[in-house]
GULO-971605 format. One record per atom (N, C-alpha, C): residue number from 1; residue in three letters; atom name; x, y, z. Coordinates in steps of 0.02 Angstrom, whole numbers, plus 32768, in hexadecimal, padded with zeros to 4 digits. Atoms other than C-alpha are relative to their C-alpha. Layout:
BEGIN
<atom k="NUM" r="Ala" a="CA" c1="X" c2="Y" c3="Z"/>
...
This chain:
BEGIN
<atom k="1" r="Met" a="N" c1="7FF7" c2="8028" c3="7FF0"/>
<atom k="1" r="Met" a="CA" c1="56C4" c2="2394" c3="5F5A"/>
<atom k="1" r="Met" a="C" c1="8006" c2="7FB5" c3="8003"/>
<atom k="2" r="Lys" a="N" c1="8006" c2="8048" c3="8007"/>
<atom k="2" r="Lys" a="CA" c1="56C8" c2="22F6" c3="5F19"/>
<atom k="2" r="Lys" a="C" c1="8058" c2="7FF0" c3="7FFE"/>
<atom k="3" r="Val" a="N" c1="7FB5" c2="802B" c3="8026"/>
<atom k="3" r="Val" a="CA" c1="5793" c2="22F0" c3="5EE9"/>
<atom k="3" r="Val" a="C" c1="800A" c2="7FFA" c3="804F"/>
<atom k="4" r="Leu" a="N" c1="7FDA" c2="8004" c3="7FBC"/>
<atom k="4" r="Leu" a="CA" c1="57BB" c2="231A" c3="5FB3"/>
<atom k="4" r="Leu" a="C" c1="8009" c2="7FD5" c3="8017"/>
<atom k="5" r="Gly" a="N" c1="8012" c2="8047" c3="7FFC"/>
<atom k="5" r="Gly" a="CA" c1="57FB" c2="228D" c3="5FF6"/>
<atom k="5" r="Gly" a="C" c1="8016" c2="7FA5" c3="7FDA"/>
<atom k="6" r="Lys" a="N" c1="7FFF" c2="801F" c3="8043"/>
<atom k="6" r="Lys" a="CA" c1="57FB" c2="2224" c3="5F53"/>
<atom k="6" r="Lys" a="C" c1="8046" c2="7FD3" c3="7FF9"/>
<atom k="7" r="Pro" a="N" c1="7FC2" c2="8004" c3="803B"/>
<atom k="7" r="Pro" a="CA" c1="5891" c2="21C5" c3="5F18"/>
<atom k="7" r="Pro" a="C" c1="8006" c2="8005" c3="7FCC"/>
<atom k="8" r="Arg" a="N" c1="7FF8" c2="7FFE" c3="8066"/>
<atom k="8" r="Arg" a="CA" c1="58D1" c2="21FC" c3="5E72"/>
<atom k="8" r="Arg" a="C" c1="8021" c2="7FD5" c3="7FDC"/>
<atom k="9" r="Arg" a="N" c1="7FC2" c2="804A" c3="8023"/>
<atom k="9" r="Arg" a="CA" c1="591C" c2="2196" c3="5DEB"/>
<atom k="9" r="Arg" a="C" c1="803F" c2="803F" c3="7FD1"/>
<atom k="10" r="Arg" a="N" c1="7FC6" c2="7FEB" c3="800D"/>
<atom k="10" r="Arg" a="CA" c1="59C6" c2="21CF" c3="5DCE"/>
<atom k="10" r="Arg" a="C" c1="800E" c2="7FEF" c3="7FA3"/>
<atom k="11" r="Val" a="N" c1="7FFB" c2="801F" c3="8042"/>
<atom k="11" r="Val" a="CA" c1="59F1" c2="21E2" c3="5CFC"/>
<atom k="11" r="Val" a="C" c1="8039" c2="7FE8" c3="8005"/>
<atom k="12" r="Asp" a="N" c1="7F9D" c2="801B" c3="8033"/>
<atom k="12" r="Asp" a="CA" c1="5AB3" c2="21B4" c3="5CF7"/>
<atom k="12" r="Asp" a="C" c1="8000" c2="7FD3" c3="802F"/>
<atom k="13" r="Gly" a="N" c1="7FD9" c2="803B" c3="7FCA"/>
<atom k="13" r="Gly" a="CA" c1="5AA9" c2="212A" c3="5D88"/>
<atom k="13" r="Gly" a="C" c1="8002" c2="7FDB" c3="7FE3"/>
<atom k="14" r="Arg" a="N" c1="7FE3" c2="802B" c3="802B"/>
<atom k="14" r="Arg" a="CA" c1="5AA8" c2="20A9" c3="5D01"/>
<atom k="14" r="Arg" a="C" c1="8040" c2="7FFA" c3="8004"/>
<atom k="15" r="Ala" a="N" c1="7FBF" c2="8004" c3="801F"/>
<atom k="15" r="Ala" a="CA" c1="5B2F" c2="20EA" c3="5CB6"/>
<atom k="15" r="Ala" a="C" c1="8049" c2="8004" c3="802E"/>
<atom k="16" r="Lys" a="N" c1="7FCF" c2="8012" c3="7FCC"/>
<atom k="16" r="Lys" a="CA" c1="5B8F" c2="20F9" c3="5D4D"/>
<atom k="16" r="Lys" a="C" c1="800F" c2="7FD4" c3="802C"/>
<atom k="17" r="Val" a="N" c1="7FFB" c2="804B" c3="7FD0"/>
<atom k="17" r="Val" a="CA" c1="5B63" c2="205B" c3="5D9B"/>
<atom k="17" r="Val" a="C" c1="8043" c2="7FC8" c3="7FD5"/>
<atom k="18" r="Thr" a="N" c1="7FE5" c2="8027" c3="804E"/>
<atom k="18" r="Thr" a="CA" c1="5BAD" c2="1FF7" c3="5CE6"/>
<atom k="18" r="Thr" a="C" c1="8058" c2="8015" c3="7FF5"/>
<atom k="19" r="Gly" a="N" c1="7FE5" c2="800C" c3="801D"/>
<atom k="19" r="Gly" a="CA" c1="5C37" c2="2070" c3="5CED"/>
<atom k="19" r="Gly" a="C" c1="8011" c2="8029" c3="7FBC"/>
<atom k="20" r="Gln" a="N" c1="7FE0" c2="7FDE" c3="8047"/>
<atom k="20" r="Gln" a="CA" c1="5C30" c2="20B3" c3="5C39"/>
<atom k="20" r="Gln" a="C" c1="7FF4" c2="805A" c3="8018"/>
<atom k="21" r="Thr" a="N" c1="7FEA" c2="7FAC" c3="7FFA"/>
<atom k="21" r="Thr" a="CA" c1="5C21" c2="2182" c3="5C83"/>
<atom k="21" r="Thr" a="C" c1="8048" c2="800C" c3="8002"/>
<atom k="22" r="Arg" a="N" c1="7FB0" c2="7FEF" c3="7FEE"/>
<atom k="22" r="Arg" a="CA" c1="5CC5" c2="21DE" c3="5C7B"/>
<atom k="22" r="Arg" a="C" c1="8001" c2="8033" c3="8015"/>
<atom k="23" r="Phe" a="N" c1="8006" c2="7FAA" c3="7FCE"/>
<atom k="23" r="Phe" a="CA" c1="5CFE" c2="224F" c3="5D05"/>
<atom k="23" r="Phe" a="C" c1="8045" c2="8018" c3="7FDA"/>
<atom k="24" r="Ala" a="N" c1="7FC0" c2="7FE6" c3="802A"/>
<atom k="24" r="Ala" a="CA" c1="5D98" c2="22B9" c3="5CF2"/>
<atom k="24" r="Ala" a="C" c1="8029" c2="7FED" c3="8010"/>
<atom k="25" r="Asp" a="N" c1="7FCA" c2="8022" c3="7FF2"/>
<atom k="25" r="Asp" a="CA" c1="5E03" c2="224A" c3="5D53"/>
<atom k="25" r="Asp" a="C" c1="8009" c2="7FA8" c3="7FAC"/>
<atom k="26" r="Asp" a="N" c1="7FFC" c2="802C" c3="801C"/>
<atom k="26" r="Asp" a="CA" c1="5DDC" c2="21D6" c3="5CB3"/>
<atom k="26" r="Asp" a="C" c1="802D" c2="8023" c3="7FB4"/>
<atom k="27" r="Leu" a="N" c1="7FDB" c2="7FCF" c3="803A"/>
<atom k="27" r="Leu" a="CA" c1="5E24" c2="2253" c3="5C28"/>
<atom k="27" r="Leu" a="C" c1="803E" c2="7FF2" c3="8004"/>
<atom k="28" r="Val" a="N" c1="7FDF" c2="801D" c3="800B"/>
<atom k="28" r="Val" a="CA" c1="5EB8" c2="2232" c3="5BDA"/>
<atom k="28" r="Val" a="C" c1="7FFE" c2="802F" c3="7FCE"/>
<atom k="29" r="Leu" a="N" c1="7FEF" c2="7FD2" c3="8031"/>
<atom k="29" r="Leu" a="CA" c1="5F04" c2="22C1" c3="5B74"/>
<atom k="29" r="Leu" a="C" c1="8041" c2="7FFE" c3="7FCC"/>
<atom k="30" r="Pro" a="N" c1="7FC2" c2="8020" c3="8027"/>
<atom k="30" r="Pro" a="CA" c1="5FA9" c2="22BC" c3="5AF8"/>
<atom k="30" r="Pro" a="C" c1="8031" c2="8058" c3="802B"/>
<atom k="31" r="Arg" a="N" c1="7FD1" c2="7FD7" c3="7FCE"/>
<atom k="31" r="Arg" a="CA" c1="6040" c2="2310" c3="5B8B"/>
<atom k="31" r="Arg" a="C" c1="7FEA" c2="7FFF" c3="801E"/>
<atom k="32" r="Met" a="N" c1="800F" c2="7FF8" c3="7FB5"/>
<atom k="32" r="Met" a="CA" c1="5FDB" c2="22FD" c3="5C10"/>
<atom k="32" r="Met" a="C" c1="8042" c2="7FEF" c3="8030"/>
<atom k="33" r="Val" a="N" c1="7FD6" c2="801F" c3="7FC4"/>
<atom k="33" r="Val" a="CA" c1="6047" c2="2307" c3="5CAB"/>
<atom k="33" r="Val" a="C" c1="7FD0" c2="7FF1" c3="8041"/>
<atom k="34" r="His" a="N" c1="8023" c2="800F" c3="7FD8"/>
<atom k="34" r="His" a="CA" c1="600C" c2="22A5" c3="5D38"/>
<atom k="34" r="His" a="C" c1="8036" c2="8019" c3="804B"/>
<atom k="35" r="Met" a="N" c1="7FD8" c2="7FF6" c3="7FD7"/>
<atom k="35" r="Met" a="CA" c1="6047" c2="22E0" c3="5DDE"/>
<atom k="35" r="Met" a="C" c1="7FEE" c2="7FED" c3="804E"/>
<atom k="36" r="Arg" a="N" c1="8013" c2="801B" c3="7FBF"/>
<atom k="36" r="Arg" a="CA" c1="6051" c2="22AC" c3="5EA2"/>
<atom k="36" r="Arg" a="C" c1="7FF7" c2="802E" c3="8024"/>
<atom k="37" r="Leu" a="N" c1="7FE4" c2="7FC8" c3="7FDF"/>
<atom k="37" r="Leu" a="CA" c1="6032" c2="2339" c3="5F35"/>
<atom k="37" r="Leu" a="C" c1="8023" c2="7FDE" c3="802C"/>
<atom k="38" r="Leu" a="N" c1="7FD8" c2="800C" c3="7FAA"/>
<atom k="38" r="Leu" a="CA" c1="60A8" c2="2334" c3="5FD7"/>
<atom k="38" r="Leu" a="C" c1="7FF1" c2="802F" c3="801B"/>
<atom k="39" r="Arg" a="N" c1="8011" c2="7FD3" c3="7FD0"/>
<atom k="39" r="Arg" a="CA" c1="6049" c2="2386" c3="605B"/>
<atom k="39" r="Arg" a="C" c1="8033" c2="7FEE" c3="803A"/>
<atom k="40" r="Ser" a="N" c1="7FDB" c2="7FFC" c3="7FCC"/>
<atom k="40" r="Ser" a="CA" c1="60A2" c2="23C2" c3="60E8"/>
<atom k="40" r="Ser" a="C" c1="7FED" c2="7FED" c3="804A"/>
<atom k="41" r="Pro" a="N" c1="8022" c2="8027" c3="7FB5"/>
<atom k="41" r="Pro" a="CA" c1="6090" c2="236E" c3="61A3"/>
<atom k="41" r="Pro" a="C" c1="7FF7" c2="803D" c3="8028"/>
<atom k="42" r="His" a="N" c1="8005" c2="7FAF" c3="7FDA"/>
<atom k="42" r="His" a="CA" c1="608C" c2="243C" c3="61DA"/>
<atom k="42" r="His" a="C" c1="7FE1" c2="801F" c3="7FDD"/>
<atom k="43" r="Pro" a="N" c1="8037" c2="7FCC" c3="802B"/>
<atom k="43" r="Pro" a="CA" c1="5FFB" c2="2497" c3="61A9"/>
<atom k="43" r="Pro" a="C" c1="800D" c2="8037" c3="7FF2"/>
<atom k="44" r="His" a="N" c1="7FEC" c2="7FC6" c3="8003"/>
<atom k="44" r="His" a="CA" c1="6043" c2="2536" c3="61BD"/>
<atom k="44" r="His" a="C" c1="8058" c2="8003" c3="7FE8"/>
<atom k="45" r="Ala" a="N" c1="7FBB" c2="7FFF" c3="8000"/>
<atom k="45" r="Ala" a="CA" c1="60F7" c2="251B" c3="6190"/>
<atom k="45" r="Ala" a="C" c1="8007" c2="8035" c3="7FBC"/>
<atom k="46" r="Lys" a="N" c1="7FEA" c2="7FD8" c3="801D"/>
<atom k="46" r="Lys" a="CA" c1="6156" c2="2590" c3="6118"/>
<atom k="46" r="Lys" a="C" c1="8034" c2="7FCA" c3="7FE9"/>
<atom k="47" r="Ile" a="N" c1="7FDC" c2="8017" c3="8023"/>
<atom k="47" r="Ile" a="CA" c1="6199" c2="2526" c3="607E"/>
<atom k="47" r="Ile" a="C" c1="805D" c2="802D" c3="7FF4"/>
<atom k="48" r="Val" a="N" c1="7FC9" c2="7FE0" c3="8017"/>
<atom k="48" r="Val" a="CA" c1="6253" c2="2545" c3="6053"/>
<atom k="48" r="Val" a="C" c1="8028" c2="7FF5" c3="7FED"/>
<atom k="49" r="Ser" a="N" c1="8006" c2="8015" c3="803D"/>
<atom k="49" r="Ser" a="CA" c1="6285" c2="24C5" c3="5FF2"/>
<atom k="49" r="Ser" a="C" c1="7FE1" c2="7FBF" c3="7FF3"/>
<atom k="50" r="Ile" a="N" c1="8031" c2="8040" c3="8009"/>
<atom k="50" r="Ile" a="CA" c1="624A" c2="2429" c3="5F98"/>
<atom k="50" r="Ile" a="C" c1="8047" c2="7FCF" c3="7FEB"/>
<atom k="51" r="Asp" a="N" c1="7FEC" c2="8026" c3="8012"/>
<atom k="51" r="Asp" a="CA" c1="62CB" c2="23A0" c3="5F69"/>
<atom k="51" r="Asp" a="C" c1="7FEB" c2="7FC5" c3="7FE2"/>
<atom k="52" r="Val" a="N" c1="801A" c2="802D" c3="803E"/>
<atom k="52" r="Val" a="CA" c1="6299" c2="235A" c3="5EBA"/>
<atom k="52" r="Val" a="C" c1="8057" c2="7FBB" c3="7FE0"/>
<atom k="53" r="Ser" a="N" c1="7FBD" c2="803E" c3="800F"/>
<atom k="53" r="Ser" a="CA" c1="634E" c2="22EF" c3="5EA2"/>
<atom k="53" r="Ser" a="C" c1="7FF1" c2="7FBD" c3="7FF0"/>
<atom k="54" r="Lys" a="N" c1="7FEA" c2="804B" c3="7FF0"/>
<atom k="54" r="Lys" a="CA" c1="6312" c2="2254" c3="5EDC"/>
<atom k="54" r="Lys" a="C" c1="7FBE" c2="7FF6" c3="7FCC"/>
<atom k="55" r="Ala" a="N" c1="802B" c2="7FF5" c3="8038"/>
<atom k="55" r="Ala" a="CA" c1="6272" c2="2260" c3="5E76"/>
<atom k="55" r="Ala" a="C" c1="8027" c2="800B" c3="7FB6"/>
<atom k="56" r="Ser" a="N" c1="7FE0" c2="8000" c3="8044"/>
<atom k="56" r="Ser" a="CA" c1="62D5" c2="2294" c3="5DDD"/>
<atom k="56" r="Ser" a="C" c1="802C" c2="7FDD" c3="7FDA"/>
<atom k="57" r="Ser" a="N" c1="7FDB" c2="8051" c3="8005"/>
<atom k="57" r="Ser" a="CA" c1="633A" c2="21F3" c3="5DD6"/>
<atom k="57" r="Ser" a="C" c1="7FE1" c2="7FCC" c3="7FDD"/>
<atom k="58" r="Phe" a="N" c1="802F" c2="802E" c3="801F"/>
<atom k="58" r="Phe" a="CA" c1="62AD" c2="219C" c3="5D7E"/>
<atom k="58" r="Phe" a="C" c1="7FDF" c2="801A" c3="7FC8"/>
<atom k="59" r="Pro" a="N" c1="8034" c2="7FE8" c3="8059"/>
<atom k="59" r="Pro" a="CA" c1="6275" c2="219B" c3="5CC3"/>
<atom k="59" r="Pro" a="C" c1="7FBA" c2="8024" c3="7FF5"/>
<atom k="60" r="Gly" a="N" c1="8037" c2="7FCE" c3="800E"/>
<atom k="60" r="Gly" a="CA" c1="61F0" c2="221F" c3="5C85"/>
<atom k="60" r="Gly" a="C" c1="7FE0" c2="800F" c3="8042"/>
<atom k="61" r="Val" a="N" c1="800C" c2="7FE1" c3="7FDE"/>
<atom k="61" r="Val" a="CA" c1="61FA" c2="2275" c3="5D2B"/>
<atom k="61" r="Val" a="C" c1="8000" c2="8055" c3="7FFC"/>
<atom k="62" r="Ser" a="N" c1="8004" c2="7FBB" c3="8007"/>
<atom k="62" r="Ser" a="CA" c1="61CF" c2="232D" c3="5D18"/>
<atom k="62" r="Ser" a="C" c1="7FF8" c2="801E" c3="803B"/>
<atom k="63" r="Ser" a="N" c1="7FE2" c2="7FE5" c3="7FDA"/>
<atom k="63" r="Ser" a="CA" c1="6211" c2="23B0" c3="5D94"/>
<atom k="63" r="Ser" a="C" c1="7FEF" c2="8045" c3="7FED"/>
<atom k="64" r="Arg" a="N" c1="7FF5" c2="7FBC" c3="7FF5"/>
<atom k="64" r="Arg" a="CA" c1="61D6" c2="2447" c3="5D50"/>
<atom k="64" r="Arg" a="C" c1="7FD0" c2="801D" c3="801B"/>
<atom k="65" r="Leu" a="N" c1="802F" c2="800E" c3="7FE8"/>
<atom k="65" r="Leu" a="CA" c1="617E" c2="24A5" c3="5DB6"/>
<atom k="65" r="Leu" a="C" c1="7FCC" c2="806C" c3="7FCF"/>
<atom k="66" r="Asp" a="N" c1="802B" c2="7FCA" c3="801E"/>
<atom k="66" r="Asp" a="CA" c1="6147" c2="253C" c3="5D37"/>
<atom k="66" r="Asp" a="C" c1="7FE0" c2="8015" c3="7FBA"/>
<atom k="67" r="Gly" a="N" c1="801B" c2="8010" c3="8015"/>
<atom k="67" r="Gly" a="CA" c1="60DF" c2="24E3" c3="5CCB"/>
<atom k="67" r="Gly" a="C" c1="801B" c2="7FFB" c3="7F9A"/>
C-alpha cells in the first residue's frame, strides 16, 4: 500500500515536453492524401449528394472517394 496516492514519474514526459515524441499526426508518407471532414449540421439527415466542383477547381485536390 506504499504505492497508492503517490506521484509516479512519467517515463515519456521529458520527450513530450521537448517535442521529441512523434505522434501519428507527425508522420508524412509518400502519396499521402490529407483530408478535411465536413460534418452535417443535421444529425440524422440523409446525404443525397455532395458538390465537390468548387474544391476540385484548386490544384492538387483529389475528389476520389473509392480510395
